PDB file of N, CA, C, O and CB in Angstrom:
ATOM      1  N   UNK A   1       3.816  25.540   2.926  1.00  0.00           N
ATOM      2  CA  UNK A   1       4.259  24.178   3.134  1.00  0.00           C
ATOM      3  C   UNK A   1       5.515  23.956   2.286  1.00  0.00           C
ATOM      4  O   UNK A   1       5.560  24.324   1.112  1.00  0.00           O
ATOM      5  CB  UNK A   1       3.132  23.153   2.770  1.00  0.00           C
ATOM      6  N   UNK A   2       6.526  23.352   2.899  1.00  0.00           N
ATOM      7  CA  UNK A   2       7.752  23.152   2.127  1.00  0.00           C
ATOM      8  C   UNK A   2       7.583  22.017   1.119  1.00  0.00           C
ATOM      9  O   UNK A   2       6.644  21.225   1.204  1.00  0.00           O
ATOM     10  CB  UNK A   2       8.931  22.855   3.064  1.00  0.00           C
ATOM     11  N   UNK A   3       8.496  21.956   0.178  1.00  0.00           N
ATOM     12  CA  UNK A   3       8.353  21.003  -0.930  1.00  0.00           C
ATOM     13  C   UNK A   3       8.510  19.557  -0.472  1.00  0.00           C
ATOM     14  O   UNK A   3       7.897  18.656  -1.045  1.00  0.00           O
ATOM     15  CB  UNK A   3       9.376  21.307  -2.015  1.00  0.00           C
ATOM     16  N   UNK A   4       9.318  19.329   0.548  1.00  0.00           N
ATOM     17  CA  UNK A   4       9.494  17.952   1.047  1.00  0.00           C
ATOM     18  C   UNK A   4       8.200  17.420   1.663  1.00  0.00           C
ATOM     19  O   UNK A   4       7.816  16.273   1.435  1.00  0.00           O
ATOM     20  CB  UNK A   4      10.633  17.895   2.090  1.00  0.00           C
ATOM     21  N   UNK A   5       7.546  18.256   2.434  1.00  0.00           N
ATOM     22  CA  UNK A   5       6.287  17.845   3.053  1.00  0.00           C
ATOM     23  C   UNK A   5       5.202  17.655   1.995  1.00  0.00           C
ATOM     24  O   UNK A   5       4.409  16.719   2.085  1.00  0.00           O
ATOM     25  CB  UNK A   5       5.837  18.882   4.097  1.00  0.00           C
ATOM     26  N   UNK A   6       5.163  18.526   1.007  1.00  0.00           N
ATOM     27  CA  UNK A   6       4.182  18.401  -0.075  1.00  0.00           C
ATOM     28  C   UNK A   6       4.405  17.113  -0.855  1.00  0.00           C
ATOM     29  O   UNK A   6       3.446  16.441  -1.234  1.00  0.00           O
ATOM     30  CB  UNK A   6       4.260  19.612  -1.021  1.00  0.00           C
ATOM     31  N   UNK A   7       5.661  16.767  -1.095  1.00  0.00           N
ATOM     32  CA  UNK A   7       5.966  15.517  -1.797  1.00  0.00           C
ATOM     33  C   UNK A   7       5.535  14.312  -0.970  1.00  0.00           C
ATOM     34  O   UNK A   7       5.041  13.327  -1.518  1.00  0.00           O
ATOM     35  CB  UNK A   7       7.467  15.429  -2.115  1.00  0.00           C
ATOM     36  N   UNK A   8       5.719  14.385   0.335  1.00  0.00           N
ATOM     37  CA  UNK A   8       5.297  13.286   1.213  1.00  0.00           C
ATOM     38  C   UNK A   8       3.781  13.129   1.187  1.00  0.00           C
ATOM     39  O   UNK A   8       3.275  12.006   1.171  1.00  0.00           O
ATOM     40  CB  UNK A   8       5.779  13.529   2.657  1.00  0.00           C
ATOM     41  N   UNK A   9       3.055  14.241   1.182  1.00  0.00           N
ATOM     42  CA  UNK A   9       1.591  14.174   1.105  1.00  0.00           C
ATOM     43  C   UNK A   9       1.133  13.594  -0.234  1.00  0.00           C
ATOM     44  O   UNK A   9       0.205  12.786  -0.277  1.00  0.00           O
ATOM     45  CB  UNK A   9       0.981  15.572   1.307  1.00  0.00           C
ATOM     46  N   UNK A  10       1.775  13.999  -1.313  1.00  0.00           N
ATOM     47  CA  UNK A  10       1.429  13.448  -2.632  1.00  0.00           C
ATOM     48  C   UNK A  10       1.701  11.954  -2.684  1.00  0.00           C
ATOM     49  O   UNK A  10       0.893  11.190  -3.212  1.00  0.00           O
ATOM     50  CB  UNK A  10       2.218  14.163  -3.742  1.00  0.00           C
ATOM     51  N   UNK A  11       2.831  11.539  -2.140  1.00  0.00           N
ATOM     52  CA  UNK A  11       3.193  10.128  -2.144  1.00  0.00           C
ATOM     53  C   UNK A  11       2.199   9.314  -1.314  1.00  0.00           C
ATOM     54  O   UNK A  11       1.760   8.248  -1.746  1.00  0.00           O
ATOM     55  CB  UNK A  11       4.621   9.939  -1.604  1.00  0.00           C
ATOM     56  N   UNK A  12       1.843   9.807  -0.131  1.00  0.00           N
ATOM     57  CA  UNK A  12       0.868   9.112   0.715  1.00  0.00           C
ATOM     58  C   UNK A  12      -0.495   9.049   0.041  1.00  0.00           C
ATOM     59  O   UNK A  12      -1.195   8.041   0.135  1.00  0.00           O
ATOM     60  CB  UNK A  12       0.748   9.808   2.077  1.00  0.00           C
ATOM     61  N   UNK A  13      -0.867  10.119  -0.634  1.00  0.00           N
ATOM     62  CA  UNK A  13      -2.141  10.126  -1.355  1.00  0.00           C
ATOM     63  C   UNK A  13      -2.132   9.117  -2.494  1.00  0.00           C
ATOM     64  O   UNK A  13      -3.142   8.461  -2.752  1.00  0.00           O
ATOM     65  CB  UNK A  13      -2.441  11.524  -1.896  1.00  0.00           C
ATOM     66  N   UNK A  14      -1.009   8.991  -3.170  1.00  0.00           N
ATOM     67  CA  UNK A  14      -0.891   8.016  -4.261  1.00  0.00           C
ATOM     68  C   UNK A  14      -0.996   6.587  -3.717  1.00  0.00           C
ATOM     69  O   UNK A  14      -1.652   5.741  -4.325  1.00  0.00           O
ATOM     70  CB  UNK A  14       0.451   8.204  -5.015  1.00  0.00           C
ATOM     71  N   UNK A  15      -0.365   6.321  -2.594  1.00  0.00           N
ATOM     72  CA  UNK A  15      -0.450   4.987  -1.992  1.00  0.00           C
ATOM     73  C   UNK A  15      -1.882   4.710  -1.551  1.00  0.00           C
ATOM     74  O   UNK A  15      -2.376   3.597  -1.731  1.00  0.00           O
ATOM     75  CB  UNK A  15       0.522   4.861  -0.789  1.00  0.00           C
ATOM     76  N   UNK A  16      -2.553   5.699  -0.978  1.00  0.00           N
ATOM     77  CA  UNK A  16      -3.951   5.520  -0.584  1.00  0.00           C
ATOM     78  C   UNK A  16      -4.824   5.240  -1.804  1.00  0.00           C
ATOM     79  O   UNK A  16      -5.745   4.426  -1.734  1.00  0.00           O
ATOM     80  CB  UNK A  16      -4.463   6.764   0.162  1.00  0.00           C
ATOM     81  N   UNK A  17      -4.541   5.906  -2.913  1.00  0.00           N
ATOM     82  CA  UNK A  17      -5.283   5.660  -4.148  1.00  0.00           C
ATOM     83  C   UNK A  17      -5.039   4.239  -4.655  1.00  0.00           C
ATOM     84  O   UNK A  17      -5.976   3.563  -5.082  1.00  0.00           O
ATOM     85  CB  UNK A  17      -4.886   6.684  -5.224  1.00  0.00           C
ATOM     86  N   UNK A  18      -3.802   3.791  -4.610  1.00  0.00           N
ATOM     87  CA  UNK A  18      -3.485   2.416  -5.027  1.00  0.00           C
ATOM     88  C   UNK A  18      -4.235   1.416  -4.154  1.00  0.00           C
ATOM     89  O   UNK A  18      -4.775   0.432  -4.660  1.00  0.00           O
ATOM     90  CB  UNK A  18      -1.956   2.155  -4.950  1.00  0.00           C
ATOM     91  N   UNK A  19      -4.272   1.663  -2.849  1.00  0.00           N
ATOM     92  CA  UNK A  19      -5.004   0.770  -1.946  1.00  0.00           C
ATOM     93  C   UNK A  19      -6.500   0.780  -2.246  1.00  0.00           C
ATOM     94  O   UNK A  19      -7.156  -0.259  -2.174  1.00  0.00           O
ATOM     95  CB  UNK A  19      -4.761   1.172  -0.489  1.00  0.00           C
ATOM     96  N   UNK A  20      -7.037   1.942  -2.579  1.00  0.00           N
ATOM     97  CA  UNK A  20      -8.456   2.025  -2.927  1.00  0.00           C
ATOM     98  C   UNK A  20      -8.751   1.257  -4.212  1.00  0.00           C
ATOM     99  O   UNK A  20      -9.765   0.566  -4.305  1.00  0.00           O
ATOM    100  CB  UNK A  20      -8.884   3.491  -3.079  1.00  0.00           C
ATOM    101  N   UNK A  21      -7.874   1.375  -5.194  1.00  0.00           N
ATOM    102  CA  UNK A  21      -8.060   0.639  -6.450  1.00  0.00           C
ATOM    103  C   UNK A  21      -7.978  -0.862  -6.199  1.00  0.00           C
ATOM    104  O   UNK A  21      -8.790  -1.625  -6.723  1.00  0.00           O
ATOM    105  CB  UNK A  21      -7.003   1.064  -7.497  1.00  0.00           C
ATOM    106  N   UNK A  22      -7.005  -1.289  -5.401  1.00  0.00           N
ATOM    107  CA  UNK A  22      -6.895  -2.715  -5.080  1.00  0.00           C
ATOM    108  C   UNK A  22      -8.127  -3.216  -4.330  1.00  0.00           C
ATOM    109  O   UNK A  22      -8.566  -4.347  -4.541  1.00  0.00           O
ATOM    110  CB  UNK A  22      -5.636  -2.975  -4.247  1.00  0.00           C
ATOM    111  N   UNK A  23      -8.681  -2.386  -3.464  1.00  0.00           N
ATOM    112  CA  UNK A  23      -9.903  -2.761  -2.756  1.00  0.00           C
ATOM    113  C   UNK A  23     -11.064  -2.894  -3.728  1.00  0.00           C
ATOM    114  O   UNK A  23     -11.879  -3.808  -3.597  1.00  0.00           O
ATOM    115  CB  UNK A  23     -10.237  -1.731  -1.669  1.00  0.00           C
ATOM    116  N   UNK A  24     -11.150  -1.993  -4.703  1.00  0.00           N
ATOM    117  CA  UNK A  24     -12.190  -2.103  -5.726  1.00  0.00           C
ATOM    118  C   UNK A  24     -12.048  -3.368  -6.545  1.00  0.00           C
ATOM    119  O   UNK A  24     -13.036  -4.044  -6.833  1.00  0.00           O
ATOM    120  CB  UNK A  24     -12.155  -0.900  -6.641  1.00  0.00           C
ATOM    121  N   UNK A  25     -10.816  -3.691  -6.922  1.00  0.00           N
ATOM    122  CA  UNK A  25     -10.574  -4.930  -7.668  1.00  0.00           C
ATOM    123  C   UNK A  25     -10.948  -6.134  -6.814  1.00  0.00           C
ATOM    124  O   UNK A  25     -11.526  -7.100  -7.312  1.00  0.00           O
ATOM    125  CB  UNK A  25      -9.095  -5.025  -8.113  1.00  0.00           C
ATOM    126  N   UNK A  26     -10.622  -6.074  -5.542  1.00  0.00           N
ATOM    127  CA  UNK A  26     -10.956  -7.156  -4.620  1.00  0.00           C
ATOM    128  C   UNK A  26     -12.472  -7.333  -4.510  1.00  0.00           C
ATOM    129  O   UNK A  26     -12.971  -8.457  -4.463  1.00  0.00           O
ATOM    130  CB  UNK A  26     -10.351  -6.882  -3.234  1.00  0.00           C
ATOM    131  N   UNK A  27     -13.187  -6.231  -4.471  1.00  0.00           N
ATOM    132  CA  UNK A  27     -14.645  -6.277  -4.389  1.00  0.00           C
ATOM    133  C   UNK A  27     -15.241  -6.927  -5.637  1.00  0.00           C
ATOM    134  O   UNK A  27     -16.102  -7.801  -5.540  1.00  0.00           O
ATOM    135  CB  UNK A  27     -15.216  -4.862  -4.204  1.00  0.00           C
ATOM    136  N   UNK A  28     -14.778  -6.497  -6.800  1.00  0.00           N
ATOM    137  CA  UNK A  28     -15.279  -7.069  -8.056  1.00  0.00           C
ATOM    138  C   UNK A  28     -14.913  -8.548  -8.146  1.00  0.00           C
ATOM    139  O   UNK A  28     -15.719  -9.363  -8.596  1.00  0.00           O
ATOM    140  CB  UNK A  28     -14.709  -6.300  -9.273  1.00  0.00           C
ATOM    141  N   UNK A  29     -13.714  -8.889  -7.723  1.00  0.00           N
ATOM    142  CA  UNK A  29     -13.295 -10.294  -7.745  1.00  0.00           C
ATOM    143  C   UNK A  29     -14.180 -11.134  -6.832  1.00  0.00           C
ATOM    144  O   UNK A  29     -14.510 -12.273  -7.163  1.00  0.00           O
ATOM    145  CB  UNK A  29     -11.821 -10.427  -7.323  1.00  0.00           C
ATOM    146  N   UNK A  30     -14.559 -10.584  -5.698  1.00  0.00           N
ATOM    147  CA  UNK A  30     -15.436 -11.313  -4.783  1.00  0.00           C
ATOM    148  C   UNK A  30     -16.836 -11.475  -5.378  1.00  0.00           C
ATOM    149  O   UNK A  30     -17.482 -12.504  -5.178  1.00  0.00           O
ATOM    150  CB  UNK A  30     -15.516 -10.589  -3.429  1.00  0.00           C
ATOM    151  N   UNK A  31     -17.303 -10.461  -6.107  1.00  0.00           N
ATOM    152  CA  UNK A  31     -18.618 -10.565  -6.742  1.00  0.00           C
ATOM    153  C   UNK A  31     -18.661 -11.691  -7.770  1.00  0.00           C
ATOM    154  O   UNK A  31     -19.674 -12.373  -7.925  1.00  0.00           O
ATOM    155  CB  UNK A  31     -18.987  -9.243  -7.408  1.00  0.00           C
ATOM    156  N   UNK A  32     -17.540 -11.873  -8.469  1.00  0.00           N
ATOM    157  CA  UNK A  32     -17.482 -12.912  -9.493  1.00  0.00           C
ATOM    158  C   UNK A  32     -16.896 -14.220  -8.963  1.00  0.00           C
ATOM    159  O   UNK A  32     -16.483 -15.086  -9.735  1.00  0.00           O
ATOM    160  CB  UNK A  32     -16.663 -12.428 -10.672  1.00  0.00           C
ATOM    161  N   UNK A  33     -16.866 -14.350  -7.652  1.00  0.00           N
ATOM    162  CA  UNK A  33     -16.423 -15.580  -6.988  1.00  0.00           C
ATOM    163  C   UNK A  33     -15.037 -16.010  -7.452  1.00  0.00           C
ATOM    164  O   UNK A  33     -14.824 -17.156  -7.848  1.00  0.00           O
ATOM    165  CB  UNK A  33     -17.419 -16.702  -7.242  1.00  0.00           C
ATOM    166  N   UNK A  34     -14.113 -15.080  -7.394  1.00  0.00           N
ATOM    167  CA  UNK A  34     -12.725 -15.393  -7.755  1.00  0.00           C
ATOM    168  C   UNK A  34     -12.172 -16.400  -6.756  1.00  0.00           C
ATOM    169  O   UNK A  34     -12.636 -16.490  -5.619  1.00  0.00           O
ATOM    170  CB  UNK A  34     -11.842 -14.101  -7.786  1.00  0.00           C
ATOM    171  N   UNK A  35     -11.206 -17.129  -7.186  1.00  0.00           N
ATOM    172  CA  UNK A  35     -10.620 -18.151  -6.337  1.00  0.00           C
ATOM    173  C   UNK A  35      -9.867 -17.566  -5.151  1.00  0.00           C
ATOM    174  O   UNK A  35      -9.564 -16.374  -5.097  1.00  0.00           O
ATOM    175  CB  UNK A  35      -9.699 -19.016  -7.143  1.00  0.00           C
ATOM    176  N   UNK A  36      -9.583 -18.436  -4.222  1.00  0.00           N
ATOM    177  CA  UNK A  36      -8.878 -18.027  -3.010  1.00  0.00           C
ATOM    178  C   UNK A  36      -7.477 -17.515  -3.326  1.00  0.00           C
ATOM    179  O   UNK A  36      -6.965 -16.633  -2.636  1.00  0.00           O
ATOM    180  CB  UNK A  36      -8.799 -19.189  -2.028  1.00  0.00           C
ATOM    181  N   UNK A  37      -6.864 -18.060  -4.353  1.00  0.00           N
ATOM    182  CA  UNK A  37      -5.511 -17.626  -4.714  1.00  0.00           C
ATOM    183  C   UNK A  37      -5.524 -16.172  -5.169  1.00  0.00           C
ATOM    184  O   UNK A  37      -4.650 -15.397  -4.779  1.00  0.00           O
ATOM    185  CB  UNK A  37      -4.926 -18.526  -5.823  1.00  0.00           C
ATOM    186  N   UNK A  38      -6.488 -15.795  -5.977  1.00  0.00           N
ATOM    187  CA  UNK A  38      -6.602 -14.403  -6.443  1.00  0.00           C
ATOM    188  C   UNK A  38      -6.844 -13.470  -5.260  1.00  0.00           C
ATOM    189  O   UNK A  38      -6.211 -12.419  -5.154  1.00  0.00           O
ATOM    190  CB  UNK A  38      -7.748 -14.262  -7.482  1.00  0.00           C
ATOM    191  N   UNK A  39      -7.751 -13.850  -4.381  1.00  0.00           N
ATOM    192  CA  UNK A  39      -8.051 -13.012  -3.222  1.00  0.00           C
ATOM    193  C   UNK A  39      -6.827 -12.890  -2.315  1.00  0.00           C
ATOM    194  O   UNK A  39      -6.558 -11.818  -1.772  1.00  0.00           O
ATOM    195  CB  UNK A  39      -9.243 -13.587  -2.435  1.00  0.00           C
ATOM    196  N   UNK A  40      -6.091 -13.983  -2.151  1.00  0.00           N
ATOM    197  CA  UNK A  40      -4.888 -13.961  -1.325  1.00  0.00           C
ATOM    198  C   UNK A  40      -3.828 -13.047  -1.934  1.00  0.00           C
ATOM    199  O   UNK A  40      -3.182 -12.287  -1.212  1.00  0.00           O
ATOM    200  CB  UNK A  40      -4.331 -15.380  -1.155  1.00  0.00           C
ATOM    201  N   UNK A  41      -3.643 -13.110  -3.238  1.00  0.00           N
ATOM    202  CA  UNK A  41      -2.653 -12.258  -3.895  1.00  0.00           C
ATOM    203  C   UNK A  41      -3.016 -10.780  -3.783  1.00  0.00           C
ATOM    204  O   UNK A  41      -2.141  -9.934  -3.594  1.00  0.00           O
ATOM    205  CB  UNK A  41      -2.516 -12.648  -5.362  1.00  0.00           C
ATOM    206  N   UNK A  42      -4.299 -10.472  -3.899  1.00  0.00           N
ATOM    207  CA  UNK A  42      -4.732  -9.082  -3.724  1.00  0.00           C
ATOM    208  C   UNK A  42      -4.485  -8.617  -2.290  1.00  0.00           C
ATOM    209  O   UNK A  42      -4.021  -7.499  -2.070  1.00  0.00           O
ATOM    210  CB  UNK A  42      -6.225  -8.931  -4.083  1.00  0.00           C
ATOM    211  N   UNK A  43      -4.793  -9.467  -1.325  1.00  0.00           N
ATOM    212  CA  UNK A  43      -4.549  -9.120   0.076  1.00  0.00           C
ATOM    213  C   UNK A  43      -3.061  -8.960   0.349  1.00  0.00           C
ATOM    214  O   UNK A  43      -2.656  -8.086   1.115  1.00  0.00           O
ATOM    215  CB  UNK A  43      -5.140 -10.185   1.003  1.00  0.00           C
ATOM    216  N   UNK A  44      -2.256  -9.794  -0.270  1.00  0.00           N
ATOM    217  CA  UNK A  44      -0.808  -9.708  -0.103  1.00  0.00           C
ATOM    218  C   UNK A  44      -0.269  -8.395  -0.678  1.00  0.00           C
ATOM    219  O   UNK A  44       0.608  -7.769  -0.083  1.00  0.00           O
ATOM    220  CB  UNK A  44      -0.120 -10.906  -0.779  1.00  0.00           C
ATOM    221  N   UNK A  45      -0.785  -7.987  -1.815  1.00  0.00           N
ATOM    222  CA  UNK A  45      -0.367  -6.715  -2.419  1.00  0.00           C
ATOM    223  C   UNK A  45      -0.743  -5.541  -1.514  1.00  0.00           C
ATOM    224  O   UNK A  45       0.057  -4.627  -1.317  1.00  0.00           O
ATOM    225  CB  UNK A  45      -1.010  -6.540  -3.815  1.00  0.00           C
ATOM    226  N   UNK A  46      -1.951  -5.568  -0.971  1.00  0.00           N
ATOM    227  CA  UNK A  46      -2.379  -4.497  -0.077  1.00  0.00           C
ATOM    228  C   UNK A  46      -1.534  -4.477   1.190  1.00  0.00           C
ATOM    229  O   UNK A  46      -1.162  -3.408   1.672  1.00  0.00           O
ATOM    230  CB  UNK A  46      -3.860  -4.656   0.277  1.00  0.00           C
ATOM    231  N   UNK A  47      -1.232  -5.649   1.729  1.00  0.00           N
ATOM    232  CA  UNK A  47      -0.404  -5.727   2.934  1.00  0.00           C
ATOM    233  C   UNK A  47       0.988  -5.159   2.675  1.00  0.00           C
ATOM    234  O   UNK A  47       1.559  -4.489   3.536  1.00  0.00           O
ATOM    235  CB  UNK A  47      -0.300  -7.182   3.421  1.00  0.00           C
ATOM    236  N   UNK A  48       1.528  -5.425   1.499  1.00  0.00           N
ATOM    237  CA  UNK A  48       2.845  -4.887   1.148  1.00  0.00           C
ATOM    238  C   UNK A  48       2.840  -3.361   1.207  1.00  0.00           C
ATOM    239  O   UNK A  48       3.738  -2.758   1.794  1.00  0.00           O
ATOM    240  CB  UNK A  48       3.267  -5.362  -0.257  1.00  0.00           C
ATOM    241  N   UNK A  49       1.840  -2.742   0.606  1.00  0.00           N
ATOM    242  CA  UNK A  49       1.787  -1.281   0.590  1.00  0.00           C
ATOM    243  C   UNK A  49       1.622  -0.715   1.997  1.00  0.00           C
ATOM    244  O   UNK A  49       2.270   0.272   2.345  1.00  0.00           O
ATOM    245  CB  UNK A  49       0.643  -0.801  -0.302  1.00  0.00           C
ATOM    246  N   UNK A  50       0.775  -1.320   2.796  1.00  0.00           N
ATOM    247  CA  UNK A  50       0.554  -0.821   4.152  1.00  0.00           C
ATOM    248  C   UNK A  50       1.817  -0.957   4.992  1.00  0.00           C
ATOM    249  O   UNK A  50       2.242  -0.001   5.639  1.00  0.00           O
ATOM    250  CB  UNK A  50      -0.606  -1.569   4.819  1.00  0.00           C
ATOM    251  N   UNK A  51       2.415  -2.138   4.982  1.00  0.00           N
ATOM    252  CA  UNK A  51       3.589  -2.380   5.817  1.00  0.00           C
ATOM    253  C   UNK A  51       4.789  -1.567   5.350  1.00  0.00           C
ATOM    254  O   UNK A  51       5.504  -0.995   6.174  1.00  0.00           O
ATOM    255  CB  UNK A  51       3.938  -3.861   5.817  1.00  0.00           C
ATOM    256  N   UNK A  52       5.015  -1.507   4.072  1.00  0.00           N
ATOM    257  CA  UNK A  52       6.213  -0.839   3.569  1.00  0.00           C
ATOM    258  C   UNK A  52       6.106   0.682   3.599  1.00  0.00           C
ATOM    259  O   UNK A  52       7.088   1.354   3.915  1.00  0.00           O
ATOM    260  CB  UNK A  52       6.494  -1.292   2.164  1.00  0.00           C
ATOM    261  N   UNK A  53       4.963   1.230   3.284  1.00  0.00           N
ATOM    262  CA  UNK A  53       4.874   2.679   3.149  1.00  0.00           C
ATOM    263  C   UNK A  53       4.258   3.380   4.354  1.00  0.00           C
ATOM    264  O   UNK A  53       4.669   4.495   4.676  1.00  0.00           O
ATOM    265  CB  UNK A  53       4.084   3.011   1.938  1.00  0.00           C
ATOM    266  N   UNK A  54       3.294   2.773   5.026  1.00  0.00           N
ATOM    267  CA  UNK A  54       2.687   3.443   6.171  1.00  0.00           C
ATOM    268  C   UNK A  54       3.328   3.039   7.492  1.00  0.00           C
ATOM    269  O   UNK A  54       3.371   3.842   8.424  1.00  0.00           O
ATOM    270  CB  UNK A  54       1.211   3.147   6.214  1.00  0.00           C
ATOM    271  N   UNK A  55       3.827   1.809   7.589  1.00  0.00           N
ATOM    272  CA  UNK A  55       4.494   1.373   8.811  1.00  0.00           C
ATOM    273  C   UNK A  55       6.008   1.558   8.717  1.00  0.00           C
ATOM    274  O   UNK A  55       6.714   1.337   9.700  1.00  0.00           O
ATOM    275  CB  UNK A  55       4.162  -0.090   9.100  1.00  0.00           C
ATOM    276  N   UNK A  56       6.514   1.957   7.558  1.00  0.00           N
ATOM    277  CA  UNK A  56       7.926   2.278   7.337  1.00  0.00           C
ATOM    278  C   UNK A  56       8.852   1.130   7.721  1.00  0.00           C
ATOM    279  O   UNK A  56       9.914   1.358   8.301  1.00  0.00           O
ATOM    280  CB  UNK A  56       8.304   3.517   8.122  1.00  0.00           C
ATOM    281  N   UNK A  57       8.464  -0.084   7.407  1.00  0.00           N
ATOM    282  CA  UNK A  57       9.258  -1.254   7.778  1.00  0.00           C
ATOM    283  C   UNK A  57      10.621  -1.257   7.087  1.00  0.00           C
ATOM    284  O   UNK A  57      11.578  -1.821   7.617  1.00  0.00           O
ATOM    285  CB  UNK A  57       8.502  -2.530   7.436  1.00  0.00           C
ATOM    286  N   UNK A  58      10.718  -0.643   5.926  1.00  0.00           N
ATOM    287  CA  UNK A  58      11.995  -0.629   5.207  1.00  0.00           C
ATOM    288  C   UNK A  58      13.057   0.180   5.944  1.00  0.00           C
ATOM    289  O   UNK A  58      14.248  -0.017   5.704  1.00  0.00           O
ATOM    290  CB  UNK A  58      11.802  -0.065   3.806  1.00  0.00           C
ATOM    291  N   UNK A  59      12.659   1.074   6.824  1.00  0.00           N
ATOM    292  CA  UNK A  59      13.622   1.880   7.581  1.00  0.00           C
ATOM    293  C   UNK A  59      14.346   1.076   8.659  1.00  0.00           C
ATOM    294  O   UNK A  59      15.377   1.518   9.165  1.00  0.00           O
ATOM    295  CB  UNK A  59      12.918   3.058   8.218  1.00  0.00           C
ATOM    296  N   UNK A  60      13.831  -0.076   9.012  1.00  0.00           N
ATOM    297  CA  UNK A  60      14.457  -0.859  10.070  1.00  0.00           C
ATOM    298  C   UNK A  60      15.859  -1.316   9.700  1.00  0.00           C
ATOM    299  O   UNK A  60      16.706  -1.480  10.578  1.00  0.00           O
ATOM    300  CB  UNK A  60      13.602  -2.056  10.399  1.00  0.00           C
ATOM    301  N   UNK A  61      16.114  -1.522   8.425  1.00  0.00           N
ATOM    302  CA  UNK A  61      17.396  -2.048   7.985  1.00  0.00           C
ATOM    303  C   UNK A  61      18.321  -0.971   7.424  1.00  0.00           C
ATOM    304  O   UNK A  61      19.363  -1.293   6.854  1.00  0.00           O
ATOM    305  CB  UNK A  61      17.177  -3.111   6.950  1.00  0.00           C
ATOM    306  N   UNK A  62      17.968   0.265   7.572  1.00  0.00           N
ATOM    307  CA  UNK A  62      18.840   1.348   7.108  1.00  0.00           C
ATOM    308  C   UNK A  62      19.955   1.583   8.126  1.00  0.00           C
ATOM    309  O   UNK A  62      19.764   1.406   9.329  1.00  0.00           O
ATOM    310  CB  UNK A  62      18.027   2.654   6.876  1.00  0.00           C
ATOM    311  N   UNK A  63      21.094   1.977   7.633  1.00  0.00           N
ATOM    312  CA  UNK A  63      22.217   2.262   8.528  1.00  0.00           C
ATOM    313  C   UNK A  63      22.292   3.734   8.915  1.00  0.00           C
ATOM    314  O   UNK A  63      23.088   4.104   9.779  1.00  0.00           O
ATOM    315  CB  UNK A  63      23.519   1.842   7.876  1.00  0.00           C
ATOM    316  N   UNK A  64      21.477   4.579   8.289  1.00  0.00           N
ATOM    317  CA  UNK A  64      21.533   6.015   8.576  1.00  0.00           C
ATOM    318  C   UNK A  64      20.704   6.418   9.790  1.00  0.00           C
ATOM    319  O   UNK A  64      20.540   7.610  10.050  1.00  0.00           O
ATOM    320  CB  UNK A  64      21.066   6.791   7.376  1.00  0.00           C
ATOM    321  N   UNK A  65      20.181   5.453  10.532  1.00  0.00           N
ATOM    322  CA  UNK A  65      19.418   5.766  11.731  1.00  0.00           C
ATOM    323  C   UNK A  65      18.047   6.320  11.445  1.00  0.00           C
ATOM    324  O   UNK A  65      17.561   7.169  12.191  1.00  0.00           O
ATOM    325  CB  UNK A  65      20.166   6.730  12.563  1.00  0.00           C
ATOM    326  N   UNK A  66      17.412   5.869  10.396  1.00  0.00           N
ATOM    327  CA  UNK A  66      16.114   6.383  10.002  1.00  0.00           C
ATOM    328  C   UNK A  66      14.965   5.970  10.894  1.00  0.00           C
ATOM    329  O   UNK A  66      13.866   6.510  10.774  1.00  0.00           O
ATOM    330  CB  UNK A  66      15.824   5.960   8.640  1.00  0.00           C
ATOM    331  N   UNK A  67      15.195   5.029  11.780  1.00  0.00           N
ATOM    332  CA  UNK A  67      14.090   4.569  12.626  1.00  0.00           C
ATOM    333  C   UNK A  67      14.462   4.611  14.071  1.00  0.00           C
ATOM    334  O   UNK A  67      13.652   4.258  14.928  1.00  0.00           O
ATOM    335  CB  UNK A  67      13.669   3.170  12.252  1.00  0.00           C
TER     336      UNK A  67
END
């Protein structure tokens, strides 16, 4: 496997780990009846990671033809 592909796999794995940690925090927050604002902020953080890194939304505005 070339180094570029390996780096992409590591990066995707790191993002998946971040999403898993945020989900765990969300679960604990729900157990302790955290407010709607906290739950919304956690959901917003998770949405950012999904949209930006897995859906590659940042490539839409690149001029190098990345999308």
